C-alpha positions as semicolon CSV with decimal commas, in nm:
position;residue;x (nm);y (nm);z (nm)
1;M;9,763;9,917;0,503
2;N;9,559;10,178;0,386
3;Q;9,403;10,259;0,694
4;L;9,736;10,273;0,857
5;A;9,876;10,505;0,609
6;I;9,575;10,757;0,648
7;D;9,662;10,735;1,027
8;L;10,005;10,817;0,947
9;G;9,945;11,107;0,747
10;A;9,677;11,224;0,995
11;V;9,995;11,200;1,272
12;L;10,175;11,422;1,037
13;A;9,921;11,655;0,995
14;A;9,814;11,676;1,384
15;A;10,180;11,750;1,464
16;A;10,271;12,050;1,232
17;P;10,149;12,335;1,504
18;L;10,354;12,158;1,741
19;I;10,656;12,150;1,491
20;F;10,604;12,530;1,456
21;A;10,600;12,584;1,839
22;T;10,887;12,362;1,935
23;M;11,132;12,497;1,654
24;G;11,036;12,860;1,782
25;A;11,105;12,761;2,137
26;L;11,445;12,593;2,023
27;L;11,546;12,899;1,831
28;S;11,492;13,097;2,178
29;E;11,632;12,847;2,420
30;R;11,942;12,755;2,187
31;S;12,014;13,111;2,234
32;G;12,013;13,103;2,628
33;V;11,654;13,285;2,667
34;I;11,379;13,069;2,839
35;N;11,050;13,122;2,712
36;L;10,774;13,026;2,926
37;S;10,498;13,222;2,761
38;L;10,434;12,981;2,477
39;D;10,072;12,885;2,610
40;G;9,952;13,252;2,607
41;T;10,137;13,303;2,275
42;I;9,971;13,012;2,099
43;M;9,635;13,079;2,220
44;L;9,658;13,469;2,148
45;G;9,807;13,358;1,778
46;A;9,520;13,137;1,734
47;M;9,264;13,408;1,843
48;G;9,445;13,678;1,659
49;G;9,512;13,459;1,351
50;F;9,177;13,340;1,325
51;T;9,006;13,700;1,382
52;V;9,227;13,865;1,091
53;A;9,169;13,596;0,855
54;L;8,780;13,602;0,917
55;V;8,773;13,979;0,880
56;T;8,969;14,002;0,567
57;N;8,881;13,654;0,445
58;N;9,271;13,617;0,385
59;V;9,420;13,324;0,540
60;P;9,792;13,440;0,459
61;L;9,704;13,773;0,638
62;G;9,588;13,563;0,964
63;F;9,922;13,389;0,961
64;G;10,105;13,713;0,932
65;A;9,905;13,844;1,200
66;A;9,958;13,535;1,418
67;A;10,348;13,586;1,362
68;L;10,327;13,949;1,445
69;I;10,156;13,858;1,748
70;G;10,388;13,600;1,867
71;A;10,714;13,808;1,786
72;A;10,545;14,092;1,983
73;I;10,522;13,866;2,306
74;A;10,872;13,765;2,281
75;L;10,992;14,141;2,203
76;I;10,821;14,205;2,561
77;L;11,004;13,910;2,707
78;C;11,333;14,027;2,586
79;I;11,277;14,390;2,726
80;L;11,173;14,290;3,037
81;S;11,443;13,987;3,103
82;L;11,743;14,098;2,902
83;T;11,743;14,468;2,902
84;L;11,553;14,521;3,242
85;G;11,697;14,212;3,411
86;Q;11,384;14,038;3,542
87;S;11,372;13,672;3,591
88;Q;11,296;13,504;3,276
89;T;11,097;13,229;3,408
90;A;10,896;13,492;3,602
91;V;10,822;13,719;3,303
92;G;10,743;13,436;3,057
93;F;10,480;13,287;3,326
94;V;10,295;13,587;3,356
95;L;10,327;13,649;2,982
96;A;10,145;13,328;2,944
97;L;9,879;13,384;3,191
98;L;9,824;13,753;2,992
99;G;9,783;13,574;2,648
100;I;9,532;13,311;2,793
101;E;9,308;13,596;2,965
102;L;9,344;13,839;2,655
103;S;9,247;13,574;2,394
104;S;8,958;13,478;2,584
105;F;8,841;13,871;2,633
106;L;8,939;13,978;2,268
107;G;8,827;13,660;2,092
108;A;8,463;13,660;2,268
109;P;8,290;13,822;1,941
110;V;8,429;13,531;1,737
111;V;8,364;13,207;1,939
112;R;8,230;12,896;1,736
113;V;8,206;13,164;1,407
114;P;8,258;12,983;1,083
115;G;8,550;13,102;0,925
116;P;8,829;13,048;0,655
117;S;9,084;12,787;0,665
118;V;9,414;12,669;0,499
119;P;9,311;12,497;0,138
120;F;9,377;12,133;0,087
121;L;9,654;12,093;-0,175
122;P;9,749;11,788;-0,262
123;I;10,073;11,755;-0,475
124;P;9,999;11,642;-0,845
125;L;10,141;11,279;-0,929
126;L;10,273;11,248;-0,597
127;A;9,942;11,217;-0,417
128;D;9,827;10,937;-0,634
129;L;10,126;10,724;-0,526
130;P;10,036;10,416;-0,322
131;I;10,093;10,439;0,058
132;V;10,347;10,719;0,033
133;G;10,135;10,953;-0,156
134;V;9,868;10,923;0,138
135;I;10,101;10,955;0,399
136;F;10,311;11,253;0,274
137;F;10,164;11,447;-0,016
138;R;9,798;11,486;0,056
139;H;9,792;11,746;0,287
140;N;9,814;12,154;0,277
141;L;10,099;12,426;0,222
142;L;10,111;12,461;0,618
143;I;10,196;12,095;0,682
144;Y;10,438;12,089;0,387
145;L;10,633;12,374;0,545
146;S;10,642;12,186;0,852
147;F;10,810;11,904;0,702
148;L;11,084;12,152;0,549
149;L;11,117;12,371;0,882
150;V;11,272;12,071;1,076
151;P;11,566;12,010;0,861
152;F;11,606;12,391;0,793
153;I;11,653;12,472;1,170
154;W;11,903;12,154;1,196
155;W;12,093;12,297;0,902
156;M;12,093;12,639;1,040
157;L;12,193;12,554;1,378
158;F;12,473;12,293;1,298
159;H;12,583;12,391;0,934
160;T;12,617;12,782;0,925
161;R;12,781;13,042;1,117
162;V;12,479;13,202;1,255
163;G;12,407;12,860;1,398
164;L;12,756;12,829;1,553
165;T;12,688;13,185;1,703
166;V;12,345;13,082;1,828
167;R;12,466;12,773;2,002
168;A;12,755;12,978;2,150
169;L;12,491;13,244;2,312
170;G;12,335;12,951;2,487
171;E;12,666;12,773;2,619
172;R;12,909;13,044;2,648
173;P;12,801;13,387;2,581
174;A;13,115;13,545;2,718
175;A;13,324;13,354;2,487
176;A;13,086;13,476;2,202
177;F;13,119;13,829;2,321
178;A;13,487;13,836;2,320
179;R;13,476;13,710;1,951
180;G;13,271;14,044;1,871
181;V;12,934;13,885;1,878
182;P;12,658;14,128;2,015
183;V;12,508;13,893;2,251
184;T;12,195;14,081;2,352
185;R;12,105;14,190;2,037
186;M;12,147;13,811;1,884
187;R;11,913;13,707;2,205
188;Y;11,681;13,936;2,080
189;L;11,682;13,838;1,716
190;M;11,643;13,451;1,804
191;C;11,384;13,501;2,065
192;I;11,172;13,748;1,840
193;L;11,200;13,484;1,544
194;G;11,095;13,207;1,796
195;G;10,810;13,402;1,924
196;A;10,690;13,433;1,550
197;L;10,704;13,088;1,464
198;V;10,499;13,011;1,786
199;G;10,248;13,278;1,664
200;I;10,219;13,093;1,342
201;A;10,147;12,753;1,561
202;G;9,857;12,921;1,711
203;A;9,734;13,000;1,361
204;A;9,815;12,659;1,246
205;Y;9,535;12,518;1,513
206;S;9,273;12,776;1,461
207;L;9,297;12,815;1,083
208;D;9,363;12,438;1,004
209;L;9,373;12,147;1,280
210;R;9,109;12,300;1,486
211;Q;8,925;12,509;1,279
212;G;8,757;12,832;1,430
213;W;8,800;12,968;1,785
214;S;8,665;12,887;2,111
215;Y;8,705;12,942;2,488
216;R;9,089;12,847;2,558
217;H;9,101;12,675;2,218
218;T;9,445;12,564;2,252
219;F;9,525;12,556;2,631
220;G;9,794;12,340;2,745
221;M;9,962;12,292;2,414
222;G;10,235;12,567;2,465
223;W;10,339;12,353;2,813
224;I;10,337;12,031;2,565
225;A;10,567;12,182;2,325
226;L;10,814;12,299;2,626
227;A;10,804;11,946;2,737
228;I;10,881;11,802;2,417
229;V;11,178;12,063;2,354
230;I;11,338;11,931;2,692
231;F;11,244;11,572;2,572
232;G;11,417;11,633;2,279
233;G;11,759;11,775;2,421
234;W;11,719;12,061;2,225
235;R;11,824;11,898;1,912
236;P;11,587;11,942;1,609
237;W;11,511;11,624;1,478
238;R;11,484;11,451;1,845
239;V;11,225;11,732;1,924
240;A;11,052;11,657;1,575
241;F;11,036;11,296;1,683
242;G;10,856;11,406;2,026
243;C;10,587;11,613;1,842
244;Y;10,511;11,330;1,614
245;L;10,493;11,070;1,944
246;F;10,254;11,332;2,106
247;A;10,042;11,356;1,802
248;A;10,032;10,962;1,735
249;L;9,935;10,965;2,115
250;E;9,624;11,194;2,029
251;I;9,534;10,969;1,736
252;V;9,562;10,669;1,891
253;A;9,357;10,798;2,173
254;L;9,100;10,941;1,958
255;R;9,072;10,607;1,777
256;S;9,016;10,399;2,103
257;Q;8,756;10,634;2,220
258;R;8,519;10,547;1,907
259;T;8,590;10,168;1,993
260;M;8,557;10,178;2,364
261;A;8,208;10,347;2,413
262;G;8,210;10,252;2,776
263;V;8,512;10,470;2,905
264;P;8,471;10,817;2,992
265;T;8,600;11,062;2,696
266;Q;8,798;11,251;2,949
267;V;9,029;10,952;3,009
268;F;9,110;10,985;2,628
269;Q;9,151;11,348;2,609
270;V;9,389;11,337;2,919
271;A;9,604;11,005;2,816
272;P;9,839;11,199;2,585
273;F;9,919;11,441;2,820
274;V;9,973;11,186;3,106
275;L;10,207;10,965;2,870
276;M;10,404;11,278;2,763
277;I;10,447;11,357;3,124
278;L;10,573;11,018;3,216
279;V;10,834;11,004;2,913
280;L;10,959;11,341;3,013
281;A;11,014;11,220;3,388
282;L;11,190;10,918;3,244
283;V;11,412;11,113;3,031
284;N;11,499;11,359;3,329
285;L;11,547;11,055;3,553
286;V;11,791;10,912;3,316
287;S;11,976;11,216;3,264
288;S;12,069;11,297;3,636
289;P;12,404;11,226;3,818
290;Q;12,284;10,948;4,034
291;A;12,160;10,742;3,692
292;L;12,537;10,768;3,584
293;R;12,651;10,635;3,893
294;R;12,408;10,357;3,905
295;I;12,519;10,257;3,560
296;A;12,878;10,227;3,674
297;S;12,772;9,979;3,958
298;L;12,608;9,721;3,692
299;P;12,796;9,418;3,585
300;P;12,996;9,474;3,262
301;T;12,728;9,249;3,087
302;L;12,470;9,515;3,142
303;R;12,692;9,822;3,170
304;G;12,754;9,850;2,782
305;P;12,381;9,800;2,671
306;V;12,241;10,005;2,954
307;G;12,482;10,311;2,927
308;M;12,405;10,311;2,546
309;L;12,036;10,339;2,613
310;V;12,057;10,607;2,870
311;A;12,317;10,798;2,653
312;R;12,024;10,818;2,389
313;L;11,775;10,898;2,628
314;A;11,983;11,175;2,834
315;V;11,960;11,524;2,756
316;A;12,153;11,830;2,854
317;A;12,029;12,189;2,861
318;P;12,233;12,481;2,690
319;A;12,479;12,574;3,005
320;A;12,379;12,929;3,002
321;L;12,000;12,893;2,979
322;G;11,811;13,155;3,167
323;Q;12,122;13,331;3,283
324;R;12,121;13,712;3,208
325;F;12,456;13,810;3,041
326;E;12,656;14,083;3,206
327;R;12,872;14,262;2,958
328;P;13,241;14,280;3,088
């Protein structure tokens, strides 16, 4: 039981950077802006955050620098796509490649250089609780903040006027504009805030989960974050579940690598990504119109349970996602 508690605590810790990245992407995409620059933003944030923390010997400054990097990339995305009318998909993809290459070029002097990290911060008394203390209260401040971020984003999106406005931007921007909402300005704001969270996710890797910097240190994690947002149906709690599921797959792969020495290590490194892709494919399959027609053709005894399962798995993107708003 103690080992299980330790493993569950490790899953929560491993998922923290993904929580920041996916919540940032969620803010952007809920407002109607596709942000495909996540992979480059995370990598550049990881490099910049670690470098600033190393030079200043100040971890909070490193996270601040990473947030500014993420916000700057998101601002460029907004200028090129929302103001100049370029394709959000194309601009985001180019920014992802740019961030990856810039991080490799600018980060060369600090490759594998030892540096500061987020200090361990167990919560007094609570950390001593059996099982629960091991799982939830023996972490650092960054991981505790990831616990709070998900309910905060959920509350903001679904229980505040600002959240209602953000959801309207992603579903019916013309209706929001008719009610006096500055659509483009609000999309700028949400995308920049989301970009800052994605930058923090990068620093969470280099200053905590994978301490230090190396060539392509977080390669692929931005695409995983985007896949998790789709898997989660753009809903905070389900997106968070996807983050913890992917982290659990990584922990299982790591444990299996130690017990199955004869299997090539690359199999275990790739397995979580492959399984996540399969899960995403399943979600997209059950979300298609064809799936609904097939359910309708099932016998009544199967139609109810299968329909309920599909309803749980099916997702629908914001209706105006990726569409440029033209002011009437």
